[in-house]
N, C-alpha and C positions, 0 to 999 in steps of 0.2 A: 314874294310868295303869298298865297292867300288860302282861304278855306272854301270848300265846295260841299254843300249839303245835298244829299240825295234823299228824296222823299219816296214813300211807297206809291207807285203809280196806280192808276185805275186799271185793275186786272180783269175787269169784266163788267158788262152792263148791269147796273143795279146793285153791284157789290159794294158795301160800305166798309168792309174790313176783311182781313185775311190773316191766316195763321202762319207764323214763321216756322218752317219745318227744317231749314238747313242753312248753315253759314258755310260759305266756301273760302272765306278770308278771315284774318284775325288782325288785331291792332299791330301796326308796324309793317304790314305787307305792302309791297309796291304793286299797283294794279295798272293795267292798260285799258284804254277804251274798249268797251264790249266784253271785258272780263266779267264772268258771271259771279256776282257777289253773294247772292242768297237765292233761296227758293221759298215761295209762299204757296199756300193751298187754300182754295175756296171751292165749295161744292164738289169736292173730290178731284178737282183739276189743279195740277201743280204748274206754277208759273215761275220762270227764272227771272231774276232782276239783274240786268247788266249794268256796268258802270258807263256813264256817258262821257267820262273824261279819264285822263291819266292822273295818277296821284298816289299818295301814301295814306293808308287807313289810320285815322286818328281816333275814331270813336264808333262804336256799334250800339245802336239804340234799342235793341231788344234781345231776349234770349229765345232759344228754340222752344216752341210751345206757346209763346206769347201771341195774343191776338192784337194786330196792329191796324189802326184806322187808315183808310186811304188818305194820302196826303201828309201823313206823319213822317218826320225825319227818321231815317233808319241808319244812315252812314254819314260820317264827316270825313272828308279827304283834305290833305294838304296838297295844293296844286300850284303850278306855275301861274303867275298873274294874280288878278284880284279875286277870282272865284266868284261865288254867289252867296257869301255868308250873310249878306244883308237880308236876303229873302228868308234865310233860316230863322232870323230873329223874330219874324212875324208870328211864329207858332209858339205856343206855350208848352207843347208836349215834351221836348227834350230840354236839358239844361241849356240856358242861353250862353252864347260865347261871351267871355269877359270883354268888357268895354272900358275905354279910357274915360276920363272926366268929361271930354268933349263929346261923348256919345259914340265915337267911332270904334269899330272893332279893333281889338288889339292885334298885334302881329301874329302870324301863324306859329310863332315860337311859343305861344301861350300853351300851358300844359293841358292836354285834353282830359275830359272827364274820365275817371278810372273805369275800366271795363270790369263788370262783375266776374268773379272767378269762381268756378265750381270747386267746392272743397273736395279734395281727394279723401277717400275713406281711410281712416287711420288703421294701421296694421293692428291686428288683435295680438296683445301681448301674450307670451307663453305663460301657462299656468305655473305658479311656483311649486317647487317640490313639496310634497306633503310632510316630509320629515328631513331634517338636516343631519340626522344620525348617519354615520358612515357604516355601510354594511360590513360585516365581518368577512374574512377571506372565504369562509365556507358558505356564505349566503347565496341563495338562489338568485340568478340574474333577474332583475325586474322585468315583468312582462313575459318571461319564458315559463310555460307550464311545466309542472313536474311530470315525470314519467308515470305511466300506469302502475299503481301499486306502491308508489313512493309516498309514504305517509307524511304530511306536513307537520311541523312542530308548532304547537299553539296551546295556550292554556284552555281549560274547560270553558271559561267565560267567553273567550274569543271564538271557540268552536260553536257555542250556543248562539252567539250573535250572528255568526256566519250562516248557521242553519236557518235562523229566523229570516235572514235577508235573502235566502236562496242562493248563497254564494259557495262555489266550489273552492275550498282553501288551496287546492293544488294550483289554482290560477293566480294566487296571491303571493307576491314576493315578500319574503321576510327580511327585516333589517337587523334582527337580533343574532346572537351566537348560533352558528350552524343553521342559519336561515330561519330562526324562530320568528313566528308571526305575532306581532303585538297589536294592540287595539289601534295604534296610530297607523300601522301598515294596512289594517282592514279599512280604516276610515279613508285613507288615501286611495285605496282601490275602489271604494264606493264612489268617492268624488270623481275619480277618473273614468269610471265605468269599466265594465268587463272588456278586456283586451286579450288577444292571443298573440300579441307581439308580432314578430316577423313571420310566424307560421302562416297567418292568414293574409297579411298585407293590407288589411282593411283599416282605414282610419276615419275618424269623424270629420265631417265638413260642416262647420258652423257659419259659413259665409252667407251673407244676405245682400243681394244686389237690388238696388232701387232703380226701376226703369220708368221713366216718365212717359206717360201716354200722350203722344203728339201726332200731328199729321193725319194720315189716312186712318190709323188705328183709333184716334180720338173721334174722327168723324163717324166711324163705324159704331163705336161705343155710344155716341150720342143718338145715332139713328136707332140702334137696338133698344136703348132705354126708352126713347119716345114711343116706339112701336109697342113694346110690352107693357108700358104704363098706361097707354091710352086705348089700345085695341084689345077687346075680349076675344081671344082666339078660339076657334073650334077647328080641330084637326080631324080629317077624314082620311082613312087609309083603305086602299083597295088593291088587290092583286090582279095583275094583267098577264094573260098568256100572249107573249110577243114572238112565239115561234114562227108564225106566218109572216109577221113583220120583218123579222131578221132574215128570213129566206128571200123576201122581196128586196130588202136592202142589199143583200149580198149579190143578187142577180143584177140589180141596177148598177152597182159599183163595178161589176165585171166589164161593163161596156167601155170604161176608161176613156170617155170623150174629153178632149182638151177644153171644151167650152163648159164642162160641168164639173163641179167639185165633188170630192168623195163625200158620200152621205153618212151621217151618224144618226142616232136615234132622234136628236133634237129637232131637225126639220120636220119629221113626221109628227112629233108631238105638237110643234107649233101650228102645223096645218090642222091637226085635230082640234086644237084649242080654238082656232079661228072659226071652225064649223060649229063647235059647241057654243061659242059666244054669240054667234048669229041667232041661236035659239034662246039664249039667256044673256041679253046685253047688259043686265045689271051687274054681271061679274066683271065687266070691263069698265071699271069706274074708279074715281077718286072720291073719298069722303072727307069733306071739310066739316069736321065735327064741331068746330067753334061756331060756324055759321049754320050748322044743321042742314047742309046741302050736299047731295050726292051728284057729282058731275059724271054723267054717263057718256062715254065716248063712242063715236062711230068707228074711228080708226083704231086698230088693234096694235098697240105699241108694246111689244113684248121685251121686258128686261131679262137679260141672261146673266145670272150671277156668275162671276168669273173670279177665280183665285189668282192673285198676282203676287210678286215678291213683296209688295208693300201691304197687301191685305186684300180684302174682298171689295170688288167694284161691280157695278151693274151697267154694262153698256146696253143700249136699247136698239132693237131692230124695229125701226119705224114702219108703220103701215104694212104689217105682216099680212093683212087681208088681201093686199095687192101683189103679193109675191108667191111664186110657185115654189115647189120643193127645193129646187136647186138654187134659186135666188135666195131663199131663206138660209140655205147652207153656206153660200158664198158670203153673205152679210155677217153671219155668225162668225165665220173664220176671220173675216177682216177686222171685226170689232174686237175679237178675242186677242188677236195679235197686237192691235193698237193699245188695248188695256194692259197687256203684259209689258209692252215696251214703254208705257207711260206717256204715249202720244195721243191718247184719246181726248177729244175736245169735250167741253162742258155740254155742248149740244148732243154729243154721242153718249153722254153719261146721265142724261136727264130726259124726262118726258114719258117714262113708262106708265102703262095703265094696268098691267098685270105682269107677274114675274115667274120665271122658271128657275129653280135652283137644283143643281145636280153635283154630287161628289164623285161622279163617274164610277169606276170599279170599286171605290171605297165607300159607296153610298149607303152602306148598312142595310139592314132589313126594313127598319122603320125610322123615320126622322120626324121632327116637329118643327117645320119651317116657320120662321118669323116673318110676318107680312112686311113688305116694303112700304112703310107709311108714306103717303096716305092712301095707298091702294087698298082693295078689299079682298084680294085673293092672291095666293101664291101656290104654284104646283111644284112639288118636290119629287125628283127622280131618285129611286133607290137602285141598288145594284141588281144586275141580272143574274139569275142562277138557274141551273138545270135541276128540275125537281120531278119526282114521279107523281103523275096525276092520273086519277081514275077516269077512264073514258066510258064507263058503263059495263065493260066486260073484263078489262085488265088495266094494269098500271103501265103508262107509257111516259117516256121522258119528254118533258116540255120546258121551254125556256120561259121562266116566270120572272116578273118584276113588279114591285110594289110602287104605287104612287102615293105619296104622303102630301096631302094638300091642306092648307090652312085658309080660313075665311074669317072676315070681320063679322062676328055674330050680332053686331048692332044693326047691320043692314042686310046680312045674308042669313037666311034661315037654314037650319040643318038639312031640311028636305031639298032645298034648292042646291045646296052644296053637293048632296048625294047625287042628284039628277045630273049635275054638271060633270062630276067625275065618272059616272056611269056612261054618259055619252062619249066621253074621251075613251073610256075602256072599250066600248063597242067599235069605235073607229080604229083603234090600234089593233084590236084582235081580228078585225076584218079590214085590212089596210086598203083594199080596193075602193072602199067607200070614201077614202080620203080624196080620191081623184074624181069622184062623181060631183059634178057641178049642180048647184041648186039645192 
């Protein structure tokens, strides 16, 4: 028998480290070749690490949430044959396997390094009784309020203290003769807090759960911290009458052609943004604030913020300027499904030059979107509502929606931001313009 060390493989071009987000095995497990041992994450892409050999898990080299360098040992296996333990001794990252005086690795029967064990939360002990005195036979049951008009027995001093504390003595159980309430009973009631016993069924919950921020949630946290700490945001909100747009969308969807996907609002917004960017290309850019350079792109690569079971990801519709309405819709659908299934590639989750964020029907009236660093603009879609609007002679029902858009105020002036949003507004309110070329 021998030992086989598995190192973290290269999980992507240019990636030097990855975060361990999941263990699928534990010490003592028997695994087969191609068994998935763990999952690591980098740049929002999750990669599974399979076992190249059969064996028994002896050692795990990291905990969930740890950042592991490419090439670092992460698993030791006991395997049939000699294994590759000699190669593992070349790295200083994990504890070296024990060796004999002649420098050769000891047999696989050597005891593996202990695996860190997460301590379980100790149960909260029950609070001791406030008084050990045994209640008299006529005492009121603890926690059971007295009936209306049933005057509690207590000394004037106890009554005064209860009044100052705002306590109804009918709720306090007495341990003295005939249920007389003592200072000790009042103190115990104060310590325990007001309760109505079985009548309400309400109990205190003092549990505190510690949740480690790992994986995609940690990536999101780091991205949001970077964006808010380095980008001075300006948010511009404008309301848009989408009545005509919704009528057009409904009519186009009635055709039900097999070669065309169902249209949502997003493809129309994407095409409107492409037209607006053609007039203001400085909005389609990435700002390298350390070098002081704005990289302005010709291709419009629109990131679509999508909620997944693991958190928020931003798949990217590349070259939206070269896609028509239905092509945009089809690509959005494809990327959204891949993101939710966790199969989106690093290429599909990177490279955006401007982003759309939408919460759908729960989009709220106004939001303050956080820019997807290092982009300079983000367009936020709020929920659509039917509101009475004055047409000059009467109020008429119109479908209205707000756009909440944020801009990097270091490189985008407020005037330019307003012009950009107003151009999008004009295109969405007169949707025929979206189809006009040039």
